[in-house]
N, C-alpha and C positions, 0 to 999 in steps of 0.2 A: 238453385233458384226456387225449386219446388218446396224445399224445407223452409226457406225463408218466408214464403207465402203462407205455408201451413202454420208457422209460428205466429205470424202476424194475424191470421184469422182466428186461430184457436188457442193461442197462448203457448208458452213453452211446454213441450211434452214432459210428463213426469215419469220417473223411473219407478216401476212397480206401484202403480196408483192404488190397486186393490189392497196391497199389503200396507201401504201408508194409510189408507182409509180405515183398515181394521185396527191398526195400532195408533190411532189418533194423531196421524201425521208424521210418524217416524217409521224407521225400518225395523224389522224383527231382530236383526243382528245387533241392534243397540239396546234392546229391551232386557230388563232384569226381572221385572215383576209385572203381571197384569191382573186386574181384578174386573170381574163383570159388574154391570150396574147393580145387580142383586147383591153381590158381595160388598160393594161400596155401601149400600144401604144398611147392611148388617154390621152394627157397631162392634160385634165380637171379632171382626177381622182387623180392627185397628191395631192390635198388638203385632200382627204379622207385618203390617205396613211400617210400624215403628221400628221393628227389627231390621227390615230391609233398608230403610233410609239411614238408620244409625250405622249400619255396616258400610254404607256407600254414601257418605255425606256430599260427595262431589257430583252425584247424579241429579237429575231433575225429575219432576213429577208433572205429568200431563193429565188433566181432569176433563171428563166429558161434561160439557156445560148443559146438557139436557137433563142432568140429575138435579133434584131440588137443592137449593142452597143449604138447607138445614142438614142434608145428608153429606154435602161436600165440606161443610164447615169444620168438622173435627180433623179432617185430613189436611186442610189448608192451615189450620192452627198448628198441628204437629210439624208440618213442613216448615212453617215460619219459625217455630221455636228451635228447630234444628238447622236453621239457615240453609234450607234446601230450596232451590228455585222451583216454582210451579207456575203452570199456565193453564188456562181454561179454554178449551176449544168448543165453540158452539155452532160450527158449520153444519148445514143440513145433511151433509154426507155421512156424519157420524150417527151410529145407531141409537135407538131409543128403547129397545126391548131389554128385558132383564138379562138376557144372555149376551148382549153386546158389551164391548169393552167400555168400562167406566173410569178406569184409572190405569196409567202406565208409569212405571218407574224406569227411566232409561238414561243413557249417557247422552251428552250433547252431540258428539260428532264421531266417536270411535266405535268400532265393532267390538262387542264383548262375547257374542255367541254363547249365551248362557242357556242351559236347558235343565230342567223345565222352567217356564216362566209363569205358568198359570198358578194362581194362589193355592188352590186345593192340592196341586201336585207338589209345589215347592214347600208349602207349610201345611201338611195334612193335619186335620184336627185329630187330637188324641182322644179317643174314646176309651172308657174304662174297659179293661179286658173282660171278656165274657167268661167268667168262671162259673162252672156248672154248680147249681144249687143242689146240695145233697137231698136226695129224695127221702122223705120221712117214711119209716117203716111202719106198716100197719100191723094190726094184731096177728093176722095170719102169717105175714112175713116173719115176725118175731118167733112165732110158734114153730114154723116149719123150716126156717133158715136161720139156725142158731149161729150167727157170726159174731 
C-alpha cells in the first residue's frame, strides 16, 4: 500500500535517475557516442558524428535543447539526411554548461555497452606528429664539431 501511495504522490520512481539525467534521458548501457555542449558547438566535430551515425543507421540521436538552434542545425540536417531518428530534450534537468552532455547517439531499447563513448576518447583528434626541427649549426659548431 505504501508503494502505491508514494507513486500517487510523487509519480513512478525512475531507475538510475542521475544516469538518465546525465545521458539526456537514456541509460549509459545504450549509449554509443556522447558530445559535450562545447563539442556540439565546434563544427569540426561534425565528421565524427557523421562517422558514428553512418556506422549505426538504426541508432537514434538525442540533442540537448538548451543549445542554440544554429549549433544544433547541422546535426539535425545530417541525421535527417541519413534517416536517423532524433529528438530534442529541453527539460530543466539537463545541463547548460559547456561540459554537460549536448548530444547522445544511442540505441532505442537494447544494451550495447560500448566503451569509450566520449567523443575525444572514441575519435581522438589527430595532431601532426611532433618531429624535432634540426638545430642549425652556428659558426663555432661548424669549426669545432666537424660532422
